[in-house]
NULO-61037 format. One record per residue (C-alpha): x, y, z. Coordinates in steps of 0.02 Angstrom, whole numbers, padded with zeros to 5 digits, always signed. Each point is the difference from the previous one (the first is absolute). Layout:
<recs>
XYZ/...
</recs>
This chain:
<recs>
+00124-01373-03698/-00127+00119+00078/-00056-00075+00166/-00152+00049+00103/+00117+00090+00119/+00076+00099-00142/-00171+00047-00069/-00054+00067+00169/+00163+00093+00013/-00025+00086-00167/-00181+00045+00035/+00044+00076+00168/+00138+00106-00072/-00102+00075-00142/-00155+00061+00095/+00055+00181+00013/-00119+00141+00047/-00060+00111-00142/+00050+00158+00091/+00145-00028+00117/+00009+00112+00151/-00154+00095-00054/-00102-00007+00158/+00021+00075+00171/-00051-00097+00154/+00009+00097+00160/+00152+00094+00062/+00166-00081-00042/+00111+00011+00153/+00151-00008-00114/-00049+00159-00094/+00091+00119+00121/+00161-00098-00023/-00018+00018-00187/-00032+00186+00018/+00157+00018+00107/+00102-00094-00129/+00035-00145+00118/-00093-00121-00112/-00021-00003-00188/-00178+00012-00069/-00097-00162-00002/+00019-00031-00187/+00189-00004+00028/-00017-00114+00151/-00103-00133-00088/+00066-00125-00127/-00039+00039-00181/-00126-00144+00006/-00062-00013+00179/-00102-00150+00054/-00183+00048-00017/-00119-00068+00132/-00178+00017-00064/-00083+00026+00168/-00177+00012-00070/+00022-00163-00094/+00039-00081+00168/-00173+00055+00060/+00075+00140+00102/-00001+00189-00003/+00146+00105-00061/+00065+00089+00154/+00072+00158+00072/+00166+00042+00079/+00028+00023+00184/-00014-00067+00173/+00092-00110+00122/-00034-00180+00049/+00044-00050+00178/+00039-00181+00038/+00072-00102+00144/+00143-00125-00008/+00065-00122+00130/+00184+00043-00022/+00113+00111-00105/+00036-00150-00112/-00180+00004-00058/+00035+00151-00110/+00028-00139-00128/-00189-00001-00016/+00015+00158-00105/+00108-00094-00126/-00133-00135-00008/-00150+00117-00004/+00081+00117-00128/+00028-00149-00116/+00108+00081-00134/+00079-00146-00091/+00086-00031-00166/-00154-00105-00037/-00148-00018+00118/-00170-00080+00024/-00165+00086-00026/-00155-00038+00103/-00038-00156-00102/+00180-00060+00018/+00054+00031-00179/+00178+00062-00024/+00033+00170-00079/+00157+00105-00028/+00009+00135+00132/+00171+00081+00021/+00041-00081-00167/-00080+00078-00153/-00017-00172-00079/+00083-00169-00010/+00011-00149-00116/+00030-00182+00042/+00061-00142-00110/-00039-00177+00057/+00000+00062+00181/+00190+00003-00004/+00046+00165-00084/-00070+00157+00079/+00027+00169-00083/-00045+00152+00105/-00030+00177-00066/+00017+00148+00118/-00106+00157-00012/+00090+00147-00079/+00029+00133+00132/-00046-00109+00150/+00083+00066+00158/+00035-00055+00178/-00077+00101+00140/+00155+00113+00008/-00018+00045-00183/+00144-00106-00064/-00042-00104-00155/-00044-00185+00007/+00115-00078-00129/+00075-00164-00056/+00150+00042+00110/-00111-00024+00154/-00037-00178-00057/+00182-00035-00043/+00057+00066+00170/-00126-00112+00089/+00048-00156-00099/+00189+00016-00013/+00050+00106+00149/-00126-00063+00129/-00075-00170-00043/+00164-00071-00067/+00106+00079+00136/+00051-00131+00129/+00006+00126+00143/-00174+00070-00035/-00081-00163-00055/+00093-00144+00086/-00139-00124-00043/+00019+00041-00184/-00138+00049-00120/-00181-00017+00059/-00074-00169-00043/-00119+00081-00125/+00153+00047-00104/+00084-00171-00002/-00064-00142-00109/+00085-00170+00007/+00147+00081+00085/+00021+00127-00140/-00012+00184+00040/-00104+00119-00103/+00084+00081-00149/-00019+00188+00013/+00016+00116-00150/-00023+00185-00029/-00076+00018-00173/-00002+00190+00008/-00017+00130+00136/-00186-00041+00025/-00005-00184-00049/+00059-00148+00104/-00003-00186-00020/+00008-00147+00121/+00010-00174-00073/+00025-00182+00043/+00026-00155-00105/-00159-00077+00072/-00170+00078+00047/-00011+00101+00160/-00190+00024+00021/+00024+00066+00175/+00099+00153-00049/-00141+00126-00028/-00098-00060+00152/+00152+00033+00110/+00005+00178-00064/-00184+00021+00046/+00018-00073+00175/-00036+00096+00161/+00186-00014+00038/+00061+00010-00178/+00157-00060-00084/+00102+00160-00015/+00080+00028-00171/+00031+00188+00003/+00082+00110+00131/+00034+00188+00000/+00182-00015-00052/+00034+00187-00005/-00035+00006+00187/+00066-00170+00055/+00170+00004-00084/+00065+00112+00140/-00019-00150+00118/+00081-00129-00116/+00186-00037+00014/+00014-00016-00189/-00048+00182-00025/+00040+00092+00162/+00172+00057+00059/+00062-00102+00148/+00015+00147+00121/-00173+00065-00040/-00074-00174+00016/+00080-00021+00171/-00070+00168+00054/-00174-00054-00054/+00019-00165+00093/+00051+00093+00156/-00147+00117-00017/-00121-00147-00013/+00093-00100+00134/+00031-00155-00104/+00162-00098-00020/-00018-00067-00178/-00036+00093-00161/-00131-00127-00050/-00094+00033+00162/-00001+00184-00045/-00065-00034-00175/-00134-00120+00060/-00063+00125+00128/-00008+00145-00121/-00075-00104-00141/-00140-00086+00095/-00155+00034-00104/-00127-00125+00067/+00012+00078+00174/+00036+00180-00051/+00091+00063+00154/+00119+00112-00097/-00097+00157-00050/+00138+00048-00123/-00019-00159-00102/-00090+00044-00163/-00155-00104-00034/-00126-00034-00138/-00144-00023+00125/-00148+00120+00008/+00051+00063+00172/+00177+00021+00070/+00057-00007+00180/+00063+00167+00068/+00040-00055+00179/+00167-00074+00056/+00018-00126+00141/-00027-00001+00146/-00177+00067+00000/-00171-00036+00069/-00088+00080-00147/+00042-00014-00185/-00060+00118-00134/-00013-00060-00180/-00026+00138-00129/-00053-00007-00182/+00137-00048-00121/+00001+00150-00119/+00070-00108-00139/-00124-00145+00014/-00036-00074-00171/-00188-00028+00003/-00140+00120-00051/-00189-00018-00002/-00103+00009-00160/-00008+00188+00017/+00188+00015+00003/+00009+00038+00186/+00159-00069+00076/-00028-00130+00134/-00006-00027+00147/-00142+00114+00053/+00036-00009+00187/+00142+00113+00059/+00063-00090+00154/-00005-00159+00103/+00045+00020+00183/+00044-00164+00086/+00004+00004+00190/+00086-00137+00098/-00108-00078+00135/-00002-00156+00105/-00079-00137-00105/-00119-00038+00142/-00066+00178-00001/-00029+00018-00187/-00182-00063+00003/-00043+00115+00145/+00082+00151-00081/-00077-00035-00169/-00171-00009+00084/+00022+00170+00079/+00031+00095-00161/+00191-00002-00001/+00012-00081-00171/-00071+00041-00172/+00048-00165-00081/+00034-00154+00103/+00014-00183-00037/+00168-00048+00073/-00012-00041+00184/-00188-00028+00002/-00091-00164-00020/-00172-00074-00013/-00012-00012+00190/+00004+00191+00000/-00141+00018-00126/-00144+00028+00123/+00098+00133+00095/+00056+00087-00158/-00175-00006-00075/-00067+00085+00155/+00127+00140-00027/-00097+00049-00156/-00129+00078+00119/+00129+00118+00077/+00127+00037-00135/-00004+00034-00188/+00062-00175-00044/-00068-00152-00090/+00052-00182+00020/+00007-00106-00157/+00027-00187-00006/+00117-00074-00130/+00028-00184-00028/+00169-00067+00054/+00100-00093-00132/+00098-00112+00118/-00023-00187-00017/-00040-00011+00184/-00039+00143+00119/+00110-00086+00128/+00105-00155-00024/+00105-00109+00113/+00171-00024-00078/+00099-00152+00062/+00185+00043-00018/+00073-00147-00095/+00173+00074+00030/-00018+00026+00187/+00154-00032+00106/-00086-00119+00122/+00067-00174-00048/-00159-00087+00058/-00134+00116-00068/+00088+00024-00169/-00026-00181-00060/-00175-00003+00075/-00053+00158-00092/+00072-00072-00160/-00117-00150+00022/-00157+00037-00101/-00105-00103+00121/+00039+00123+00139/-00043+00153-00107/-00163-00080-00059/-00045-00049+00178/+00027+00176+00067/-00111+00065-00140/-00139-00128+00027/-00004+00038+00186/-00056+00180-00031/-00185+00048+00000/+00001+00136-00135/-00188+00020+00003/+00006+00054+00181/+00146+00120-00035/-00098+00076-00143/-00154+00028+00109/+00088+00052+00160/+00132+00117-00071/-00060+00051-00174/-00190+00003+00029/-00019-00135-00133/+00056+00120-00137/+00149-00101-00060/+00019-00167-00087/+00080-00151+00084/+00142-00050-00114/+00174-00068-00020/+00134+00127-00045/-00029+00011-00187/-00064+00112-00140/-00171+00084+00015/-00152-00033-00110/+00042+00167-00084/+00150-00086-00082/-00022-00102-00160/+00115-00129+00082/-00120-00035+00144/-00063-00176+00029/-00112-00056+00146/+00115-00146+00041/+00142+00121+00037/-00107+00100+00122/-00067-00158+00084/+00165-00092+00022/+00017-00064+00178/-00115+00131+00079/-00141-00111+00064/-00008+00004+00190/+00042-00182+00037/+00088-00028+00169/-00011-00189-00018/+00099+00000-00162/+00120+00127+00073/+00033-00113+00150/+00028-00150-00113/+00124+00094-00109/+00099+00060+00152/+00006-00178+00068/+00065-00060-00169/+00134+00137+00003/+00074-00077+00159/-00086+00111+00129/-00115-00131+00076/+00069+00012+00178/-00085+00129+00114/+00027+00068+00175/-00129+00008+00140/-00072+00162-00072/-00029-00083-00168/+00142+00097-00083/+00104-00103-00120/+00182-00039+00039/+00136+00043-00125/+00137-00127-00044/+00121+00090+00118/-00122-00007+00147/-00064+00180-00007/-00184+00043-00004/-00063+00039-00175/-00013+00187+00022/+00006+00113-00153/+00044+00181+00027/-00093+00102-00131/+00075+00172-00024/-00085+00155-00072/+00057+00179-00030/-00133+00055+00124/-00071+00134-00113/-00181-00051+00021/-00102-00078+00138/-00080-00102-00139/+00151-00115-00002/-00008-00039+00184/-00190-00016+00000/+00010-00134-00135/+00149-00086+00082/-00097-00013+00164/-00133-00100-00092/+00130-00109-00086/+00081-00034+00169/-00160-00088+00054/-00016-00097-00164/+00178-00065+00007/-00012-00042+00185/-00135-00127-00049/+00122-00091-00114/+00142+00005+00125/+00098+00151-00062/+00035+00145+00117/+00009+00174-00077/+00090+00148+00077/-00016+00176-00074/+00147+00120-00010/-00010+00175-00073/+00144+00111-00052/+00041+00150-00112/-00010-00033-00186/+00187+00021-00035/+00047-00111+00147/-00131-00126-00056/+00071-00009-00177/+00183-00011+00054/-00042-00140+00123/-00090-00095-00138/+00147+00012-00120/+00115-00055+00141/-00102-00158+00026/-00054+00053+00175/-00185-00006-00041/-00084-00170-00007/-00165+00066-00067/-00068+00172-00037/-00165+00082-00039/-00002+00117-00148/-00102+00030-00157/-00022-00134-00132/+00065+00022-00177/-00001+00184-00047/-00073-00016-00174/-00162-00096+00012/-00063+00064-00168/+00137-00054-00122/-00012-00039-00183/+00109-00130-00085/+00114+00142-00061/+00046+00045+00179/+00147-00083+00085/-00049-00148+00113/+00158+00024+00104/-00100+00026+00159/-00038-00186-00001/+00185-00047+00011/+00148+00055+00109/+00055+00150-00102/+00034+00129+00136/+00079+00004+00171/-00150+00090+00076/-00119-00144-00033/-00024-00067+00174/-00029-00184-00037/+00168-00021-00091/+00115+00153+00021/+00165-00096-00013/-00052-00084-00164/-00060+00170-00062/+00168+00078+00040/+00083-00136-00102/-00112+00042-00148/+00028+00188-00002/+00188-00021+00023/+00011-00120-00148/+00058-00139+00118/+00137+00102+00086/-00088+00014+00169/-00129-00097+00101/-00038-00181-00040/-00077-00085-00151/-00166-00086+00041/+00005-00189+00017/-00187-00030+00024/-00068-00080-00159/-00163+00102-00019/+00098+00161+00027/+00129-00051-00130/-00144-00037-00118/-00074+00174+00031/+00167+00079-00047/+00012-00108-00156/-00174+00053-00052/+00043+00182+00033/+00153-00019-00110/-00110-00071-00138/-00121+00147+00018/+00144+00123-00014/+00051-00080-00166/-00174-00012-00072/-00067+00116-00135/-00164-00095-00015/-00157+00057+00094/-00076-00175+00013/+00161-00073+00068/+00015+00138+00130/-00178-00031+00058/+00036-00187+00015/+00157+00034+00102/-00101+00113+00116/-00128-00141+00022/+00136-00125+00045/+00083+00117+00123/-00164+00044+00086/-00041-00185+00013/+00165-00038+00086/-00004+00155+00111/-00174-00031+00068/+00014-00190+00013/+00165+00015+00093/-00070+00138+00114/+00160+00103-00005/-00101+00138+00080/-00153-00033+00107/-00131+00120-00068/-00154+00046+00102/-00119+00118-00091/+00011+00117-00149/-00106+00127-00092/+00005+00112+00153/-00030+00187-00009/+00120+00143+00033/-00072+00161+00071/+00062+00157-00088/-00033+00162+00093/-00007+00154-00111/-00046+00181+00022/-00167+00045-00078/+00093+00129-00105/+00097-00130-00097/-00060-00031-00178/+00034-00137-00128/+00037-00137+00124/-00093-00161-00048/-00140-00056+00116/+00051-00182-00020/+00165-00071-00057/+00132-00130+00036/+00118+00034+00145/+00169-00083+00007/+00187+00022-00014/+00011-00105-00157/-00057+00026-00137/-00094+00164+00030/+00133+00086+00108/-00139+00046+00123/-00068+00165-00074/+00132+00003-00138/-00094-00083-00143/-00145+00121+00033/+00115+00148-00031/-00004+00114+00153/+00073+00137-00110/-00177+00016-00071/-00079+00018+00174/-00044+00179+00045/-00073+00101+00142/-00162+00096-00012/+00051+00158+00092/-00174+00073+00023/-00096-00150+00069/
</recs>
């Protein structure tokens, strides 16, 4: 059966340029290496059938080689942004969120349960070694099924009804993954900002694997890297999402060349990247990205003084006026893209928090609804966002075909009287002399709301909410910490409530996984322990015992088994209804704008677009490998 996905896959793989490699576009910085014999000529570096990106058909201008983009990051860990921005995936989204083969030449699906992948002939990793079926076998058998390297077992996207994927090598360029039942989530996981990894550079990584390396040499490598276990060595050297190992071959458009520790990271063009423009020019056009580590608090100031050529991370709407003013002094422009998150900021009550008194209270829907009704979102919108956002629950945006007004309006009316009544009904009727409610154990009803402290926006909004909640007898205390500390405290149950973004993907279609609406990950701050239980297939954490949460997981399970578009859309509707009615996250406003600062030399970057981690991978779906620098302007 030819599905819509398969048709798109075939169309994308057959649109080859009439004259491959016929045009010249500026000076290729790789040419000297070819002349010196250090690199093969480009026609030997590209696959036999490269992926063709028709830049003109995207409404853009075919570009020229050259130039360096400077950008600022808050810590060395943020080099992972290059993996997200580069967005080379087995299959990936385009700007209109259709899936296409990317690293894959093409693929076929049968009933959403059998997936056959075809590799491009001659496709190579960034070190020039071939990408073959062996790289997929190594990843599946020697990494994902290895108990030392993958103690939690296969990723959830590869397990259906407790049954692991069946992996087959059809021939050296053809692979197959199959299940007995549909797995409609499989391709979407490959296209994710943090993708499901199915292929690893086995020729390089086998030296760190105990199955292939001699014991003495492995011990020497462990000593060199100062680790005690071989699996720690392998994990460090194989980390592709955060590419700290410059020797690790990649399929991304740019490759890291800087080892840790460093304050500045240089990413250079991957000479074996598999995409070309319609003129046959190998992508990417831009030679280098230089990422400089800076204090997060200083990123807006530095970006506004000309120290960045492309900046979105670390700046926010509160910086817009300052950054816009920088246009008068520096050759930069500030664009505004629409955020995809379901809520620009959301309060996330931790239903798994360790506090024995707050945990049952936060699991009481009356308390969550009361805390939401006590908030004056209209005032927050006007005071903090200049009235440019939309007051809303944490849900999908009107840009999504799944949007319904009742989801956005669920429990967001500013109604302190109803909030007070709900808190009384929840057993918090007794108050002290300051009007603060008394908890069952005699403490004052004070909620500590924690944030990663990366933006003053969080604390500005929380100051307003402090006043709103005070009027219904709830005291709010703000605590900020570093992001990693913040996350580890949440997973450990030490955080009672946090402030973070709402759901990442506010523009989903029914084909996209609704897992964000259920506890499916341990980094979801309202239910991390239940999420850990899900990703570990029940081996760790705790199974949820709250009926609406159990129902969300049951619906998610039904979605993962469904091969019917109408049924998937209905499941989405049911899950959104439960999620917003139960107020599992307290959304405030959405539809906010993200400033993007760019050098005036940069070409092909859209004026307006969607900005978000999921599903667009920030810049990724807009293909930064097609961006180029006008050297003479």
